[in-house]
C-alpha positions, 0 to 999 in steps of 0.5 A: 696661763699664769695664775697668781698666788700669795696676794692676801698680804697685799689685800689686807695690808694696812696701807692698801686698806687706807688707800681703799678708804680714800678711794671709797669716800671720793665725792662722798666725804660729807655723807653721814656714814662716811663721816662716822667711819672716818671719825675713828678711821685707824681704829675701824681699819685695824678692826677691818684688817683683823676681821679679814685676816681671821676670815670673820668678815661678813658683808652687811645688808644692802640699801636698794633704790630705783632710778630711771636712767632713762629705763628703770634700774635697781641700784644696790648700795653696800655699807660704806665699810664693805665698799672699802673692802671692795676697793681693797680687793680691786686694788690688788686683783684688777691689775692682774685681770686687766691684761686679759681684756681686749683693747676695745673694752672701754668700761671701768678702765683707767684711760678708757671710758665713754668718750674714747669709746664714742670716738672709736665707734664714730670712726668705724661707723663712718668708715664701714657700711654695716653695723651689728649693734647688740645688747645683753638682756638683763645683763647684771641680774643674769651673770652666773656666779659659778661661771664668774668664779671659774673665770677668776680662778683661771687667773688667781690661785691665792686661797684667802683672796678667793675666799674674799672674792666668793664672800663678796659675790655670794653676799650680793642681794637678790636681783630681779628673777631671771628664768631662762633656759639653756641647752642641757638645763632641766626644769629646776636649773634656772632657779638652782643656779645663783646669779646676779651682781648688784649694780652699784658695787665697784666689784660688780662693775669690774667682774661684769667687765671680766665676765664678757672678756672670753666673748670679746676674744671669741669675736676678735680671734675666732670670728675675725671681726677686727672692728669690734668694741664693747662698753659694759654689755653694749657691743658693736661690730662693723663690716662692709659685708652684711652676710659676715655680720649676719653669720657672726650674730648667730655665732655670738648668740651660741657663745653667749648661751654658754655664758648663760646670757641672751641678746636683747631681741629688740636692741640687737640689730644689723643695719646700715650705718648711714641711718645712724646709731645710738651709743653712750648717750649720743646719736652718731650720724654720718655728718654729725653727732647729736645728744640723745633726747633722753640724755637732754631731758636728764641734762635739763633736770640736772641744771634745775637741781643745781639751781636749787642747790645753789639757791639754798646754799647746798653747793658753793660757787666753785663746786657749781662751776666745776659741775657745769664745766664737767657737763659741758666737757661731755657735751663737747664730744658731740656737735652741740654748740647751739644746744650748749648755748641754748642750755646754759643761757636759759638757766640762771643761778641766783642765791636765795630761795625766793629769788630762785622760785621767781627765776624758775617761774620765768624760765617755765614761762619762757619754755612754754612760750617756745614750745607753743 
């Protein structure tokens, strides 16, 4: 296996840092921390370059908050200058690590994504009788640092680049405690091994994808399950042979234990595809694709938020139209004609706070009448 060296000059190259800053600010240009950094962009980038070159760079503290999407998740936001470093690092190393991923890994990859994953999942769900669909229990908090660093070292040998990789991984804030025991552990092993990647970092997303890459190869090459795909930690395999998938699940659990991971005991199921399955926000049935109810609740909340932002002038008409079109494009991947018409007909966007409140009251009355 080829290992790559002499990557550091590319990582700390000023043009790479400049590109990283442009990528890091995408969709966030007018936030205070971004404006502050961009006020003296060249100076700050040269300072960052100097710190990286001298190995004096130290990541800052994370800002942590909780979201419900629909389940509760702890999101950790790194300081903006650290996000620039994350992009600079990923710009160089991810094109080298990308070829190690199997084709059917769809998350955090250019040209892949949820909709392409949904299309493949739907095709196999309607072609095969059985589906083994699994989820990793507390995936991001469970990722073992030592194992992850070993995987990266199998492809990269540049000492300076590995120093930055280790610095980013080790600087992650404390995640929810995971106390799981695996074969060979003693009483203190689960608390002695460092683990967990903060959800919200570009590096975390990329490293989380890489962490399950050996598992992907095991499933496809050792277990010979050709109809297999993964989106982050949600993966599925299809077959007309129930026993083949049942035996595969036992082998998968054993392999995941080597990565110090466990399948979710409830979300991991073997079932007939004719009953339908949930995947990337949709409910895939033999004759149609529906939007999951929790996804629909979020869409209603999103539309109300856009109404308020437009009424108060926080977004322009062009930005409003762009956001609505983006959401409609997502819904188009399901059989959602009636839902889209009902959703978009209900929400009317008006300028002015008083007009917005009046319209909101009318919508709530209409919704209450329809529910009765």
